[in-house]
Structures are given as C-alpha cells and as structure tokens.
GUDREN-521358 format. One record per residue (C-alpha): x, y, z; residue number from 1; residue in three letters. Coordinates in nm, 4 decimals. Example, Ala and Ser with C-alpha at 12.3 -4.5 7.8 and 13.67 -1.06 7.14 Angstrom:
2
{site {1.2300 -0.4500 0.7800} 1 "ALA"};
{site {1.3670 -0.1060 0.7140} 2 "SER"};
This chain:
190
{site {-1.6593 -0.0355 0.0484} 1 "MET"};
{site {-1.5844 -0.3662 0.2137} 2 "ARG"};
{site {-1.3111 -0.6090 0.2968} 3 "VAL"};
{site {-1.3075 -0.8793 0.0245} 4 "THR"};
{site {-1.1221 -1.1826 0.1626} 5 "GLY"};
{site {-0.9778 -1.3544 0.4798} 6 "GLY"};
{site {-1.0822 -1.3178 0.8407} 7 "ARG"};
{site {-1.2691 -0.9834 0.7896} 8 "TRP"};
{site {-1.4109 -1.0636 0.4686} 9 "ARG"};
{site {-1.7517 -0.8773 0.3737} 10 "SER"};
{site {-1.6786 -0.6407 0.6676} 11 "ARG"};
{site {-1.7908 -0.2940 0.5836} 12 "PRO"};
{site {-1.5309 0.0232 0.6229} 13 "LEU"};
{site {-1.6123 0.3616 0.6684} 14 "LYS"};
{site {-1.5380 0.5510 0.3063} 15 "GLY"};
{site {-1.4454 0.9002 0.2402} 16 "PRO"};
{site {-1.6963 1.2145 0.2990} 17 "THR"};
{site {-1.7270 1.5258 0.0947} 18 "ARG"};
{site {-1.5342 1.6990 0.3455} 19 "ALA"};
{site {-1.2512 1.4382 0.2937} 20 "MET"};
{site {-1.2474 1.3577 -0.0764} 21 "PRO"};
{site {-1.0276 1.0333 -0.0998} 22 "LEU"};
{site {-1.0199 0.7932 -0.3775} 23 "ARG"};
{site {-1.0039 0.4440 -0.2033} 24 "PRO"};
{site {-0.8792 0.1392 -0.4124} 25 "THR"};
{site {-1.1950 -0.0235 -0.5505} 26 "PRO"};
{site {-1.2955 -0.3534 -0.3996} 27 "ASP"};
{site {-1.2713 -0.5197 -0.7381} 28 "ALA"};
{site {-0.9108 -0.3977 -0.7878} 29 "MET"};
{site {-0.8205 -0.4804 -0.4104} 30 "ARG"};
{site {-0.9605 -0.8313 -0.4659} 31 "GLU"};
{site {-0.7522 -0.8935 -0.8118} 32 "ARG"};
{site {-0.4329 -0.7655 -0.6875} 33 "ALA"};
{site {-0.4530 -0.9541 -0.3650} 34 "PHE"};
{site {-0.5256 -1.2757 -0.5572} 35 "ALA"};
{site {-0.2219 -1.2021 -0.7651} 36 "VAL"};
{site {0.0067 -1.1312 -0.4608} 37 "LEU"};
{site {-0.1411 -1.4756 -0.3242} 38 "GLY"};
{site {0.0706 -1.6399 -0.0426} 39 "ASN"};
{site {0.3212 -1.3394 -0.0332} 40 "ARG"};
{site {0.0703 -1.1698 0.2007} 41 "VAL"};
{site {0.0593 -1.4543 0.4740} 42 "THR"};
{site {0.2962 -1.3185 0.7427} 43 "GLY"};
{site {0.4116 -1.0254 0.5553} 44 "ALA"};
{site {0.4887 -0.6814 0.7039} 45 "ARG"};
{site {0.3136 -0.4315 0.4908} 46 "VAL"};
{site {0.3736 -0.0764 0.4528} 47 "LEU"};
{site {0.0550 0.1096 0.3157} 48 "ASP"};
{site {0.1665 0.4562 0.1900} 49 "LEU"};
{site {-0.1031 0.7242 0.1051} 50 "TYR"};
{site {-0.3326 0.4992 0.3358} 51 "ALA"};
{site {-0.6691 0.7029 0.2885} 52 "GLY"};
{site {-0.9261 0.4895 0.4336} 53 "THR"};
{site {-0.6699 0.1992 0.5148} 54 "GLY"};
{site {-0.8672 -0.0454 0.3105} 55 "ALA"};
{site {-0.5259 -0.1892 0.1587} 56 "VAL"};
{site {-0.3577 -0.2629 0.4749} 57 "GLY"};
{site {-0.6610 -0.3986 0.6205} 58 "ILE"};
{site {-0.6939 -0.6173 0.3655} 59 "GLU"};
{site {-0.3551 -0.7444 0.3870} 60 "ALA"};
{site {-0.4233 -0.8013 0.7653} 61 "LEU"};
{site {-0.7449 -0.9778 0.6876} 62 "SER"};
{site {-0.5664 -1.1913 0.4485} 63 "ARG"};
{site {-0.2847 -1.3136 0.7228} 64 "GLY"};
{site {-0.0375 -1.0286 0.7204} 65 "ALA"};
{site {0.1643 -1.0121 1.0302} 66 "ALA"};
{site {0.1722 -0.6229 1.0634} 67 "ARG"};
{site {0.0686 -0.3081 0.8762} 68 "ALA"};
{site {0.2025 0.0518 0.9073} 69 "VAL"};
{site {-0.0468 0.3106 0.7668} 70 "PHE"};
{site {0.0946 0.6172 0.6448} 71 "VAL"};
{site {-0.1473 0.9094 0.5996} 72 "GLU"};
{site {-0.0591 1.2720 0.5999} 73 "ARG"};
{site {-0.3846 1.4116 0.6466} 74 "HIS"};
{site {-0.4785 1.4027 1.0024} 75 "PRO"};
{site {-0.8676 1.3623 0.9305} 76 "ALA"};
{site {-0.8065 1.0633 0.7060} 77 "ALA"};
{site {-0.5526 0.9170 0.9592} 78 "SER"};
{site {-0.8633 0.9174 1.2140} 79 "ARG"};
{site {-1.0581 0.7346 0.9314} 80 "LEU"};
{site {-0.7946 0.4657 0.9162} 81 "VAL"};
{site {-0.7861 0.4440 1.2949} 82 "GLU"};
{site {-1.1841 0.4087 1.3099} 83 "ALA"};
{site {-1.1697 0.1339 1.0199} 84 "ASN"};
{site {-0.9162 -0.0492 1.2340} 85 "LEU"};
{site {-1.1202 -0.0390 1.5417} 86 "ALA"};
{site {-1.4364 -0.1200 1.3339} 87 "ARG"};
{site {-1.2645 -0.4598 1.2491} 88 "ILE"};
{site {-1.0967 -0.5195 1.5789} 89 "GLY"};
{site {-0.7193 -0.5102 1.4605} 90 "ALA"};
{site {-0.4960 -0.5022 1.7553} 91 "THR"};
{site {-0.2118 -0.2344 1.8238} 92 "SER"};
{site {0.0392 -0.4991 1.7694} 93 "GLY"};
{site {-0.1046 -0.5679 1.3958} 94 "GLU"};
{site {-0.1415 -0.2031 1.3127} 95 "ALA"};
{site {0.0387 0.1317 1.3487} 96 "VAL"};
{site {-0.1021 0.4547 1.2157} 97 "VAL"};
{site {0.1599 0.7441 1.1175} 98 "LEU"};
{site {0.0399 1.0834 1.0486} 99 "THR"};
{site {0.3106 1.2065 0.8187} 100 "ARG"};
{site {0.4054 1.2395 0.4587} 101 "SER"};
{site {0.5087 0.9271 0.2813} 102 "ALA"};
{site {0.8794 1.0584 0.2468} 103 "HIS"};
{site {0.8969 1.1524 0.6050} 104 "ALA"};
{site {0.7780 0.7996 0.6994} 105 "ALA"};
{site {1.0020 0.6345 0.4984} 106 "VAL"};
{site {1.3103 0.8355 0.6414} 107 "VAL"};
{site {1.1703 0.7473 0.9862} 108 "ALA"};
{site {1.0970 0.3827 0.9224} 109 "LEU"};
{site {1.4474 0.3386 0.7697} 110 "ALA"};
{site {1.6102 0.5028 1.0654} 111 "HIS"};
{site {1.4324 0.2483 1.2952} 112 "ARG"};
{site {1.5740 -0.0579 1.0632} 113 "GLY"};
{site {1.2135 -0.1666 0.9784} 114 "GLU"};
{site {1.1598 -0.4139 0.6873} 115 "LEU"};
{site {0.8556 -0.4812 0.4843} 116 "PHE"};
{site {0.7454 -0.7415 0.2532} 117 "ASP"};
{site {0.5051 -0.5408 0.0706} 118 "LEU"};
{site {0.4967 -0.1729 0.0060} 119 "VAL"};
{site {0.1737 -0.0286 -0.1501} 120 "TRP"};
{site {0.1360 0.3255 -0.2516} 121 "ALA"};
{site {-0.1851 0.4736 -0.3707} 122 "ASP"};
{site {-0.1143 0.8528 -0.4098} 123 "PRO"};
{site {-0.3614 1.0805 -0.5314} 124 "PRO"};
{site {-0.3771 1.0359 -0.9120} 125 "PHE"};
{site {-0.2609 1.3791 -1.0025} 126 "GLU"};
{site {0.0586 1.3399 -0.7980} 127 "THR"};
{site {0.1126 0.9557 -0.8686} 128 "TRP"};
{site {0.4640 1.0223 -0.9801} 129 "ARG"};
{site {0.5012 1.1286 -0.6165} 130 "GLU"};
{site {0.3879 0.8009 -0.5119} 131 "GLY"};
{site {0.6493 0.6335 -0.7624} 132 "LEU"};
{site {0.9273 0.8414 -0.5870} 133 "GLU"};
{site {0.8211 0.7193 -0.2528} 134 "ALA"};
{site {0.8398 0.3592 -0.3693} 135 "VAL"};
{site {1.1781 0.4276 -0.5056} 136 "GLU"};
{site {1.2812 0.5935 -0.1676} 137 "ALA"};
{site {1.1564 0.3085 0.0244} 138 "ALA"};
{site {1.3522 0.0546 -0.1711} 139 "VAL"};
{site {1.7020 0.2933 -0.1937} 140 "ALA"};
{site {1.6414 0.3036 0.1947} 141 "ALA"};
{site {1.6362 -0.0526 0.2329} 142 "GLY"};
{site {1.2898 -0.0859 0.3564} 143 "LEU"};
{site {1.1957 -0.3637 0.1124} 144 "LEU"};
{site {1.2873 -0.7219 0.2471} 145 "ALA"};
{site {1.4732 -0.9668 0.0100} 146 "GLU"};
{site {1.2105 -1.0940 -0.2286} 147 "GLY"};
{site {0.9724 -0.8296 -0.1461} 148 "GLY"};
{site {0.7403 -0.6619 -0.3769} 149 "VAL"};
{site {0.6141 -0.2889 -0.4004} 150 "ALA"};
{site {0.2684 -0.1978 -0.5626} 151 "CYS"};
{site {0.1877 0.1302 -0.7441} 152 "LEU"};
{site {-0.2169 0.2481 -0.7756} 153 "GLU"};
{site {-0.1943 0.4918 -1.0379} 154 "CYS"};
{site {-0.3859 0.5962 -1.3468} 155 "PRO"};
{site {-0.4305 0.3533 -1.6417} 156 "GLU"};
{site {-0.2477 0.5985 -1.8817} 157 "ARG"};
{site {0.0481 0.6485 -1.6410} 158 "ALA"};
{site {0.3823 0.5932 -1.7951} 159 "ASP"};
{site {0.6006 0.4067 -1.5223} 160 "VAL"};
{site {0.8621 0.3084 -1.7941} 161 "ALA"};
{site {1.2071 0.4143 -1.7418} 162 "GLY"};
{site {1.2738 0.2981 -1.3874} 163 "LEU"};
{site {1.6328 0.2769 -1.2991} 164 "THR"};
{site {1.6713 0.0435 -0.9930} 165 "CYS"};
{site {1.3103 -0.1174 -1.0221} 166 "LEU"};
{site {1.1503 -0.3152 -1.2672} 167 "GLU"};
{site {0.7675 -0.3742 -1.3476} 168 "VAL"};
{site {0.7204 -0.7555 -1.2662} 169 "VAL"};
{site {0.3111 -0.7391 -1.3271} 170 "ARG"};
{site {0.0617 -0.4833 -1.4401} 171 "ASP"};
{site {-0.2997 -0.5098 -1.3481} 172 "LEU"};
{site {-0.4905 -0.2674 -1.5839} 173 "GLY"};
{site {-0.8797 -0.2426 -1.5306} 174 "GLY"};
{site {-1.0697 0.0702 -1.5919} 175 "GLY"};
{site {-0.9520 0.4176 -1.4661} 176 "ALA"};
{site {-0.6776 0.2601 -1.2700} 177 "SER"};
{site {-0.4165 0.0126 -1.2419} 178 "ARG"};
{site {-0.1937 -0.1584 -0.9996} 179 "VAL"};
{site {0.1811 -0.2204 -1.1117} 180 "VAL"};
{site {0.3767 -0.4704 -0.9145} 181 "LEU"};
{site {0.7442 -0.3336 -0.9008} 182 "ILE"};
{site {1.0451 -0.5352 -0.7547} 183 "ALA"};
{site {1.4183 -0.4212 -0.7305} 184 "PRO"};
{site {1.6188 -0.4751 -1.0914} 185 "ARG"};
{site {1.8651 -0.7344 -1.0250} 186 "HIS"};
{site {2.2140 -0.6851 -1.1952} 187 "GLY"};
{site {2.2287 -0.7718 -1.5500} 188 "THR"};
{site {2.5028 -1.0132 -1.6743} 189 "GLU"};
{site {2.7545 -0.9163 -1.9521} 190 "ASP"};
C-alpha cells in the first residue's frame, strides 16, 4: 500500500495485520477516485470516516488538502492511522485522529461547527449501509460545505438507489468495490 499522488507520492504506508483485519481502499481505486475529484481536493477540508489505515485522508493531504480529520472507532486502527501520519511527516495542524464511531464523530464535529469539502466513508463491506447512513447524517448535520461532495466506498453490487436528500453524481465501479460520489439533492422545480 502506498500514496498514489502528490507530495508524498509512492511513500509506503503500513497496512493491516492479521490481528487487525482491515480492507484498505486499493491503490488503483484511490488513484482513480482522486483523479476524478481533481482540483476539488486542493485546499479541501476532508473527513475520513472509517479511516482504517488512513490511506484515503493521507492521499487527500498529499494531493493538497488543507486538513483531514480521521475517524476510526477501533483503538488499534487509530494507532495505525497515527503511525502512518508520522511516517509521512504530517503535522498536527493538517491531521486530527478521532477514536470514536462515525455517528458519534458526526455529532461532535457538527456541535463544533466544522465544515468539510470532502466526506469519505469506507465502512466494512458487510455494514456498507451504516456508511451510507453516516454520510446522510453528516449532510443533515450541516458538515458538508456548499459545493462539497461525499464518497462512499461500497461493494460493487450495493444498491444505493432511493436516496432522499442525496443524489449519486458519479459511480466509479471496478472490481469487487466501487466508489460512489454523492452530493446533496437540490430542490426540484414544478
């Protein structure tokens, strides 16, 4: 596992172990998603829900994001995120790691009045709907800045249709997983 672009391009990251079975976003999928996000990442405030190894938020920082908040409920995985941040030399002003559930983090961040330009959720595949609910909660809580976008990594066959306040703006399928770009649905005209 490595950073695919930006200032830390090709830097290796520590991955999961048998004791900590995580499913990091594959390098190729991360590279493709960030190519699609393009200039949206420069200067962005990023919320990495279900951070795992921290690869997604680190990729965003490497590509010019101003700040990333990593949310991971498992203490061992949070320590892995911190180790990867130290490995690349990220500063405390750039990165914050919160050890709590995605929903608890959404509530706390909303209470503090935080805003994010990019919200990324990559839950365990067996609970991908929980990740979708976390994205919906983040948008409902006002965490997504005007013009911001959310990304949900989910199984290729996951049915994300039927969103009420959100709409799929891009679907990056490919293999066993896909990344779905989601934005708030704007009012319809009569």
